[in-house]
C-alpha positions in Angstrom: 32.2 -20.8 9.3 29.6 -21.6 11.9 27.0 -23.9 10.5 24.6 -23.7 13.4 21.4 -21.7 13.5 21.5 -19.6 16.6 18.5 -17.9 18.3 19.7 -14.4 17.3 19.6 -15.5 13.6 15.8 -16.1 13.7 12.8 -13.8 13.6 10.9 -14.8 16.7 8.2 -12.2 17.4 5.1 -11.3 15.5 6.1 -7.6 15.6 9.3 -8.4 13.6 7.3 -10.1 10.9 4.8 -7.2 10.8 7.5 -4.6 10.5 9.2 -6.6 7.8 6.0 -7.0 5.7 5.2 -3.3 6.1 8.7 -1.9 5.2 10.4 -4.7 3.3 11.1 -5.2 -0.4 9.6 -8.3 -2.1 11.4 -10.7 -4.5 9.3 -13.4 -6.2 10.4 -16.8 -7.5 8.2 -19.6 -8.7 7.6 -21.1 -5.3 8.7 -18.4 -2.8 8.4 -14.8 -1.9 11.4 -13.3 -0.2 10.7 -10.2 1.8 13.8 -8.4 3.1 14.6 -5.2 5.0 17.6 -3.8 6.8 17.6 -4.4 10.5 20.8 -3.0 11.9 21.7 -6.0 14.0 24.8 -6.7 11.8 23.8 -10.2 10.8 21.1 -11.9 8.7 18.0 -13.1 10.4 15.4 -15.4 8.9 11.7 -16.1 9.3 9.8 -18.7 7.4 6.1 -18.7 6.6 4.1 -21.6 5.1 0.4 -21.3 5.0 -2.2 -24.1 4.6 -2.1 -23.4 0.8 1.3 -25.1 0.7 -0.1 -28.4 2.0 -0.8 -30.3 5.2 1.3 -30.0 8.3 3.8 -32.6 7.2 4.4 -30.8 3.9 4.6 -27.3 5.5 7.1 -28.5 8.1 9.2 -30.2 5.4 9.4 -26.9 3.4 10.3 -25.0 6.5 13.0 -27.5 7.4 14.5 -27.3 4.0 14.6 -23.5 3.9 16.2 -23.5 7.4 18.8 -26.0 6.1 19.5 -23.8 3.0 20.0 -20.7 5.3 22.2 -22.6 7.7 24.5 -23.8 4.9 24.6 -20.5 2.9 24.6 -17.9 5.7 27.6 -16.2 4.1 25.6 -15.4 0.9 23.0 -13.4 2.9 23.7 -9.7 3.6 22.8 -8.4 7.0 19.0 -8.0 6.5 15.9 -9.5 8.0 14.4 -12.1 5.7 10.9 -13.6 5.6 10.7 -16.5 3.1 7.1 -17.2 2.3 6.3 -20.5 0.6 3.8 -20.6 -2.3 1.8 -23.4 -3.7 3.9 -26.2 -5.0 6.9 -25.5 -2.7 6.3 -28.8 -1.0 7.0 -30.7 -4.2 10.6 -29.3 -4.6 13.7 -31.4 -4.0 16.4 -29.7 -1.9 18.6 -28.9 -4.8 15.7 -27.2 -6.7 14.8 -25.2 -3.6 18.5 -24.1 -3.3 18.6 -23.1 -6.9 15.5 -21.0 -6.5 16.5 -19.3 -3.3 20.0 -18.6 -4.6 18.5 -16.6 -7.4 16.5 -14.4 -5.0 19.5 -14.0 -2.6 21.7 -13.0 -5.6 19.2 -10.5 -6.8 18.9 -8.9 -3.3 22.7 -8.8 -3.0 23.1 -7.2 -6.5 20.4 -4.7 -5.7 22.1 -3.7 -2.5 25.5 -3.4 -4.3 24.0 -1.3 -7.0 22.8 1.2 -4.4 26.4 1.5 -3.0 27.9 -1.4 -1.2 
């Protein structure tokens, strides 16, 4: 398994985020909203959004760093969709294992939904 986070595994352009928010399905957890949509590239791509509601720049960057680390370590759990993980208030207070537990629930729900529609 490749544990790096390559450029082609990231959402980089504003248009990609806009397309995802317009056509994607939303899954809510206590501290995150996961928006996902099929992309056709054959692999999962991630984008992370943390507004000023989450906290100051240090807190927002920490949340984004932890989400990237979760994605990097658990890429094989993600199906080949585009994902935008949006942090809500309080996400900056989560420890890494709490963040992992919360995102794992959302990823499992997305995977189960996809499989129920004919994997």
